[in-house]
KOLSE-117976 format. One record per residue (C-alpha): residue number from 1; residue in one letter; x, y, z. Coordinates in steps of 0.05 Angstrom, whole numbers. Each point is the difference from the previous one (the first is absolute). Layout:
% residues N
> nr,rest,u,v,w
> NUM,A,X,Y,Z
...
//
This chain:
% residues 344
> nr,rest,u,v,w
> 1,M,3070,3510,2116
> 2,A,-41,-61,-20
> 3,N,-49,-31,50
> 4,A,-6,-75,6
> 5,L,-49,-46,35
> 6,I,40,-54,35
> 7,L,-24,-67,25
> 8,R,27,-2,72
> 9,T,-12,-74,13
> 10,N,-29,-61,-33
> 11,L,-65,-25,28
> 12,N,-23,-73,-2
> 13,E,-68,7,33
> 14,G,-46,54,25
> 15,I,-24,64,-31
> 16,P,52,49,-27
> 17,G,-2,72,21
> 18,P,39,65,5
> 19,E,49,-30,50
> 20,H,27,-46,-54
> 21,F,22,57,-46
> 22,E,42,63,4
> 23,M,21,59,-43
> 24,R,72,12,-19
> 25,Q,34,53,-43
> 26,F,53,-11,-53
> 27,P,37,48,-46
> 28,R,-41,20,-60
> 29,P,24,-46,-57
> 30,Q,29,23,-66
> 31,L,-27,-19,-68
> 32,G,35,-61,-28
> 33,D,-12,-35,-66
> 34,G,-75,-5,10
> 35,L,-50,45,36
> 36,L,-3,44,62
> 37,V,-72,-6,26
> 38,Q,-44,28,54
> 39,L,-54,-44,33
> 40,F,-68,30,11
> 41,V,-37,-61,28
> 42,V,19,-68,27
> 43,S,-44,-60,11
> 44,A,-18,-40,62
> 45,D,-25,-69,-20
> 46,P,-16,-65,37
> 47,Y,50,-42,-40
> 48,M,57,41,31
> 49,R,-15,-34,67
> 50,Y,32,-65,-23
> 51,R,60,37,-26
> 52,I,20,31,67
> 53,R,5,-69,34
> 54,S,70,-24,17
> 55,D,-4,-48,-59
> 56,G,-27,53,-46
> 57,D,38,43,-50
> 58,F,-6,66,39
> 59,K,60,5,47
> 60,A,5,40,63
> 61,N,38,66,-3
> 62,T,-14,9,-74
> 63,P,-52,43,-35
> 64,M,-69,-30,-12
> 65,L,-15,-19,-71
> 66,G,-67,3,-36
> 67,L,-44,31,-52
> 68,V,9,75,-9
> 69,A,-19,56,-47
> 70,G,37,65,-12
> 71,K,34,47,-48
> 72,V,65,1,-39
> 73,L,45,57,23
> 74,E,60,-12,-46
> 75,S,14,-50,-55
> 76,N,58,-30,-38
> 77,V,-43,-47,-42
> 78,P,-37,20,-63
> 79,D,-66,-34,17
> 80,W,-11,42,62
> 81,K,1,76,10
> 82,P,-6,45,61
> 83,G,-72,7,21
> 84,D,-21,-69,-23
> 85,L,-44,-38,49
> 86,F,13,-73,14
> 87,G,-19,-61,42
> 88,A,52,-50,23
> 89,E,24,-45,56
> 90,L,54,38,37
> 91,P,30,10,70
> 92,Y,-40,49,43
> 93,V,50,57,-8
> 94,D,-32,66,-20
> 95,I,55,21,-49
> 96,Q,44,-53,-32
> 97,A,42,-16,-60
> 98,V,-24,-59,-41
> 99,P,51,-35,-45
> 100,A,-19,-9,-73
> 101,A,3,-76,9
> 102,K,-59,3,48
> 103,L,-47,40,-45
> 104,A,-31,-60,-35
> 105,M,-52,-6,55
> 106,F,-20,74,-2
> 107,R,-70,16,-24
> 108,R,-15,66,-34
> 109,L,-58,36,32
> 110,T,6,65,-38
> 111,G,-65,11,-38
> 112,L,-39,-46,47
> 113,V,7,40,65
> 114,N,25,67,25
> 115,E,33,21,65
> 116,D,-67,11,33
> 117,N,-24,-72,-11
> 118,I,66,-36,-6
> 119,S,-22,-47,56
> 120,L,-38,-37,-55
> 121,G,69,-25,-20
> 122,I,4,-44,63
> 123,G,-75,-14,1
> 124,A,-46,-10,-59
> 125,L,58,6,-49
> 126,G,49,-37,45
> 127,M,6,-66,36
> 128,P,-71,-4,29
> 129,G,-31,18,-67
> 130,S,42,-49,-39
> 131,T,-14,-54,51
> 132,A,-75,11,-6
> 133,Y,4,5,-76
> 134,G,43,-61,-12
> 135,G,-33,-44,52
> 136,L,-70,15,-26
> 137,T,10,5,-75
> 138,D,53,-54,-11
> 139,I,-6,-47,60
> 140,L,-75,-1,14
> 141,R,-23,19,-71
> 142,P,-70,25,19
> 143,K,-62,-9,-43
> 144,R,-60,46,3
> 145,G,-50,-23,52
> 146,E,49,-42,41
> 147,V,5,8,75
> 148,L,65,25,31
> 149,W,19,1,74
> 150,V,59,43,20
> 151,S,30,5,70
> 152,G,33,64,25
> 153,A,-53,37,-41
> 154,A,13,68,33
> 155,G,75,-4,-13
> 156,A,41,24,-59
> 157,V,-1,-64,-40
> 158,G,-67,-29,20
> 159,S,-39,63,-14
> 160,M,27,5,-71
> 161,V,-11,-74,-14
> 162,G,-73,9,17
> 163,M,-9,65,-38
> 164,I,31,-28,-63
> 165,A,-41,-64,5
> 166,K,-64,38,11
> 167,H,7,61,-45
> 168,V,42,-28,-57
> 169,F,-18,-74,-3
> 170,G,-72,2,26
> 171,C,9,-51,56
> 172,T,-39,-6,65
> 173,V,51,20,53
> 174,I,2,-18,74
> 175,G,51,31,46
> 176,S,25,-17,69
> 177,A,23,57,46
> 178,G,8,14,74
> 179,G,-56,40,32
> 180,P,-64,35,-22
> 181,D,36,64,-23
> 182,K,45,-37,-47
> 183,C,-57,-42,-27
> 184,K,-40,63,-13
> 185,L,60,30,-38
> 186,V,7,-64,-41
> 187,M,-73,1,-21
> 188,E,-16,74,-6
> 189,R,65,28,-29
> 190,F,30,-60,-36
> 191,G,-67,-28,-23
> 192,F,5,-72,24
> 193,D,-65,-40,2
> 194,H,11,-28,70
> 195,C,52,5,55
> 196,I,10,-48,58
> 197,D,25,28,67
> 198,Y,49,-55,18
> 199,K,9,28,70
> 200,V,-68,-28,20
> 201,C,21,-69,-25
> 202,K,33,-39,55
> 203,S,17,-62,-41
> 204,T,6,-27,-70
> 205,R,-70,-28,7
> 206,D,-28,70,15
> 207,L,35,28,-61
> 208,I,-27,-56,-44
> 209,I,-70,15,25
> 210,A,8,74,-13
> 211,L,27,-12,-70
> 212,S,-54,-50,-16
> 213,K,-54,50,17
> 214,V,23,48,-54
> 215,A,24,-53,-49
> 216,P,-48,-59,11
> 217,S,23,-34,-64
> 218,G,74,9,17
> 219,I,55,43,-29
> 220,D,37,-6,-67
> 221,M,63,38,21
> 222,Y,37,18,64
> 223,F,55,52,5
> 224,E,43,-17,60
> 225,N,32,56,40
> 226,V,-9,-27,71
> 227,G,7,-75,8
> 228,G,-24,-38,61
> 229,M,-74,-12,6
> 230,H,-14,42,-62
> 231,F,36,-50,-44
> 232,E,-35,-60,32
> 233,A,-68,33,-8
> 234,A,14,17,-72
> 235,M,20,-72,-17
> 236,K,-64,-25,33
> 237,C,-43,46,-42
> 238,L,39,-4,-65
> 239,R,-42,-25,-59
> 240,P,23,-49,-54
> 241,N,51,34,-46
> 242,G,13,50,55
> 243,R,66,38,4
> 244,V,41,27,58
> 245,A,54,53,-8
> 246,V,49,3,58
> 247,C,40,63,10
> 248,G,2,10,76
> 249,V,-13,-31,68
> 250,I,2,60,46
> 251,S,-30,-40,58
> 252,D,67,-37,7
> 253,Y,50,56,-13
> 254,N,14,15,73
> 255,N,4,-73,22
> 256,P,66,-38,5
> 257,K,-28,-57,-42
> 258,M,-53,-6,-53
> 259,S,-67,-29,22
> 260,P,-21,-64,-37
> 261,N,-61,2,-46
> 262,K,-41,-61,-15
> 263,I,-7,-15,-74
> 264,Y,-34,-64,-21
> 265,I,32,-6,-68
> 266,S,-43,-60,-19
> 267,N,-59,47,-1
> 268,M,34,41,-54
> 269,I,7,-55,-52
> 270,Y,-69,-8,-29
> 271,T,-20,71,16
> 272,A,59,26,-42
> 273,Q,18,53,51
> 274,R,64,40,-2
> 275,I,43,35,52
> 276,E,57,43,-26
> 277,G,49,44,36
> 278,F,31,61,-34
> 279,H,37,65,10
> 280,C,-9,66,-34
> 281,F,65,11,-38
> 282,P,-19,-28,-69
> 283,W,-57,51,-5
> 284,L,34,57,38
> 285,F,59,0,-47
> 286,G,-38,-12,-64
> 287,Q,18,-73,-14
> 288,R,-73,-21,-1
> 289,G,-64,38,-14
> 290,N,-11,75,-9
> 291,F,-2,20,73
> 292,L,22,73,2
> 293,Q,-44,22,-58
> 294,D,-61,-41,21
> 295,M,3,20,73
> 296,A,11,74,-16
> 297,K,-61,-3,-45
> 298,W,-43,-33,53
> 299,V,21,51,52
> 300,D,-16,57,-48
> 301,E,-68,-30,-15
> 302,G,-16,-9,74
> 303,K,-5,-75,-5
> 304,V,57,-5,50
> 305,K,-6,50,57
> 306,V,63,18,38
> 307,E,0,-6,76
> 308,E,62,19,40
> 309,T,23,4,72
> 310,V,57,51,-1
> 311,F,56,9,51
> 312,D,45,61,-4
> 313,G,75,-4,4
> 314,L,48,-58,-12
> 315,E,7,-5,76
> 316,S,-73,-21,4
> 317,F,12,-65,-37
> 318,G,0,-42,64
> 319,S,-70,25,18
> 320,A,-24,-10,-72
> 321,F,28,-71,-1
> 322,R,-34,-17,67
> 323,A,-67,25,-25
> 324,L,-1,-56,-52
> 325,F,-3,-53,54
> 326,E,-46,36,48
> 327,G,-56,18,-49
> 328,G,20,73,2
> 329,N,-5,13,-75
> 330,T,-48,-1,-57
> 331,G,26,-7,-71
> 332,K,73,14,-14
> 333,V,48,20,56
> 334,V,43,57,-27
> 335,V,59,31,35
> 336,R,11,70,-28
> 337,V,74,16,1
> 338,T,4,71,-27
> 339,G,-22,48,-54
> 340,T,-71,-25,-14
> 341,K,-69,12,27
> 342,S,-45,-54,-29
> 343,K,-68,26,-21
> 344,L,-31,-69,-7
//
């Protein structure tokens, strides 16, 4: 039998949890014209919150869909053989047949990871890594000595943004994280220069004051993961020729409507500031940059350190998903399906 994680009901507001998901079994599929694969790890990511709304593209009573990594069991295509490791976006079904027509979005992980550290395929070498890589290298385009502020600095994306900026590009890096323990992790393990505990900031003004203390001359770049008062504080402190990369607004994901942000666009004209939204796919699937090779090298060199919060069993996805919105994780949230014991 194959085990599937099913979305029980769509959710327009509030925090998702185990009660919104269930496990179902289906007959084990047969190999078709493509691949028969086994999933080892699946991802829980903040962006999925929008997709389980009633107007999202994840429908109730169907398997969840997201970034996964696993192994080829059987193959009917010449480019893949049994034992190959891959990353892809697939339904959360532990054993499944993938038609040949859907293999264009598969990423080969063989040679970059093994079964013990295959969780890298949904982390540093997956969506979070490619988001950090593309947003920093192509959207923000850092220069040595510039000052970067990144929100969600203890999370999967934010931590890698800061580490790449600091250890590869030579920037001064300021993080924002919730609580002293996370701020300690950001500075001591990830090597950021400063970290602001946003939980002690009750207002945008408080956050601006805290940021100004560690960046008295302002910031050159802001990597947006959070939204809300973080975005407003960043715009207040952004220097001329400053850049903002927008990839997430987790502060709004559980609300029925997006909160408004104040942007005084007239202030951006003569300061030549730029705000740009983006998503990870151009870098994740090799259309831009050299993501997989560069990131694998930086991880191997220790410039990017891997931090994971691991949940065991596909049935634990609801708890893993909830942790993203309650501050219950550091680094990448990994749901280990079967067959692997990560040594990271």
